[in-house]
N, C-alpha and C positions, 0 to 999 in steps of 0.2 A: 777737248777736255770731257766735254759733256756726253761725249760719243763713247768715251772712254768707261766713265761712271756708270750710266744706264745700264749697260748689262749686268753689272755687278750689284745693284739696288735694285733691279725690279723685280726678280721672282719673289723676293723675300717681303717686299712692301705691298705689292698688289694686290694681294690677296687680303693683307689687314687693311690697308687704307687705299682704297681705289681713287677717292675723291680728288688728290691733285693731278692726276696722271692726264686729263685733258689738257691743262695749262700746260704742263712739261712737253707734250707733244706740240704744241703751238710754238713755244720756245725752241724746240727743236728745229720744228719746220722751218720758223724763221731764221735760224741758225745757218741751215741749210741754202736757202736760197732767200734773198731779202726782199720785203713787199716793196712795190712800186709805188711812191706817194705823190699825189696829184694834188697840188694847192690851186685852186681856183680863187681868184680875185677880181673884185669889180664892184659895180653900184649894186646896192642890195636889192634894188627893185627888180634887177633881171637875173641876180645869181640862182633864184629858186628854179627858174625854167632852165638853165644853164646845167645845174646840178640833176635835176631830172633826166635831162637829155643824155648827160654821161654816165647817170648810173647805171641804164640799160646797156652800156658798152664794156662795163668795168669788169676786169677778170679775176680770179678767185685771189691773187695775190695783190689787187689794186687797192688802195687807200684814198679816197678822196676827202679832201680836206676844203671849206668854203670859207674865204674872209672877207667880208665886205670893208668897202673903203671906209676909213675911220677908225678901224679895229686895229689897234697896235699889239705886235706878236714881240716874242724876244727878238734879239737881232739877227739869229740865224734864219727863221723861216719869215722874217717880215720882209716880203717884196713889195716893190713900189706900188702905190696905187695907180689904177687905171680908169679913164672913160669908158671903156668896154671890159667885158670880161677876158681875163687873160689867165693861161695856165700854165704852171711851171710843174715839170715831171722832175721828181727825184729819185734816182735810181740807185 
């Protein structure tokens, strides 16, 4: 639906109000290819080093989230605690 509405609205509004278009382009990009979400979970003391190491290997569509043991999240992303860093990749 967004792909049909965009060409109709783009020329008229772009010159008058260009500020929302970067956000619109991000939404359009994500609708075409979803980002890969990587959830890293483990002891807080070692997560920072793992996060730094993984950050250099992330692609343009990767999103790295870190959750230390003891931190509770809503049921969907709440993976079990581990005694060592563990990564879950959600595509």
